[in-house]
N, C-alpha and C positions, 0 to 999 in steps of 0.2 A: 623562661616564663614571661619575663618582661617583653622580650622580643615578640612573642606571640600576641600579647595584648596590644603592642604598637601596630602589628599587622592588622588586627581587627579594627582598630581605630582608623588606620589608613584606608581600609576598605570602605568604611562609612563616610570618610571625609568627602569623597566624590559625591555621594548622595546628599550630604549636608550642603555642599556648595551648590548643587543643582537646585535643591529646595529653596535655598536663600535667594538665588537668582530669580526663580519663578515668583517668589513672594515679592521681590523688589519690582519686578515687571508688572505683576498683576495688582499690586496694592493701589496704584492710582486709579484703577478701573473699578474699584469697589462701588457698590450701589447702595444708596441710603433709602430709607422708607419713602415710598411714593415718588421716587426720583425716576425720570424718564430720560432715555438717551436714544439717539439714532445711530444705526450702523450703516455707513455708506461704503459699498464695495462693489466690485464687478460681480454680477450675479453669475454663478456657475450654471452650466447647462447639465441637466440630469438626463442621462440616456439609460434606459432599461432594455436589455436584450433578452428576449424569450427564445430559447434555443433547446436543442435536444441532440444527443449523440445518434439518435435514430433518424434524423432529418438529413436528406442528401444535399439540401441547399445550405445547411447551417455551417459547415466548415469555413466557407469563404466569408460568411458574416462574422463568425467567431474571430477570424484573423483580422478583419477590418475593425472589429470592436476592440481588439487589443491595441490597435493604433490609436483609437479614440481615447481609450483609458489613459494613455500616456500624455494626452494633451492637457495644458493648463486650463483651469476652470471647467473641466469636464468631470462630472461625477458619473462613473460608469458602473452599472449594476447588472450582473449577468445572472439569469435565473433559468435553470433547466426544468422544463415542464415534465410532468409524468404521464400525460395523455398519450405519448408515443410508446409507452411501455406495453408491449404486447406479448401475451403468453409467457414463455419462460425468459424472454429477453427484457432486461431492465436497463435504462439509462442510469449509470452508477452515480451520477450527480443530480438526478431528478429529485424534486421536493414537491409535495402536494401543495404547499403554500404558494408555489410559483404559479400553479394552475389557478388558484383562487385569486391571486394578484392580477394575473392577465385577464381573467374573466371580469373582475371588478373594473379594471381600466376600460375593457371593451364595452362594458355596459354604458359607458358615457358616450359612445359612438352610436350613430343611427344610420345603418344597422350595425350591430356589434360585429367585429371582425376578429377572429382568433386563428392564428397560423404561426408557423415557425419558418424561417427566422423572422421575428417581429421586433422592431426597435420602437420604443415609445419615448418621445422627448418631452420632458417636463410634465409627465403624467397625462398628457392629452393629445399629443400629435403622433399617430402611428405611422410607421414606415416599414416597407419591406426591407428586411435587414440585408438582403443581397444586392441592394441598390445604393452603393456608397455615395454617388453624386447627389441623390435626393437628400440624403442625410447631411452631407457636408453643406449644402445650400441652406438647409433649415438651421443648422448650427450657426452659420455665419449670420443669418437673419436674426436669430435670437440674441446673439452677442451684440448686435447693433441696436437693439431696443434700449430705450431709456430705462435705467435701473431705478427701481422704486426703493426708497429707504424703508428700513424695518424699524419700527418703534417698539421698544421693549420697556415694560413697566413692571417693577417689582413692588409688591404690597407686603410690608412687614406684618400686617395684621393677619394675612392669610398667605403664607409662603408658597402654597400650591398654585397661586395665581401669578 
């Protein structure tokens, strides 16, 4: 019986050690009421891929996108659109919200462009997903831009702000 209790305590000791370490690391970063601080870091590049299993140009873009996803400071988001779903055939990964997202981003362009494979960098720069050289150049240019600091303010009177 005692051995079983010791095993249970042993199982939780790893969790307790991890929580203690997290508290020790995070404690100095606590924010007081009305305190402001700046975060300065390399800005990641966000790449969104709009793709479909029904698109003949998409497999090459999907493969290139996997390489992008493995890069440091790249946030890669893949979204399978549903507008390629025809008749009885359906893209098994498609989501209606991907169509809505792509249409929303396209509405910022004049004229709006909707196609697959489409990659959009940082929510505003559309690229044909099957043209890796264009995307690589754009990522390099974005990484060379000056990073803007982010100011975060916490208001104790209204924690939602």
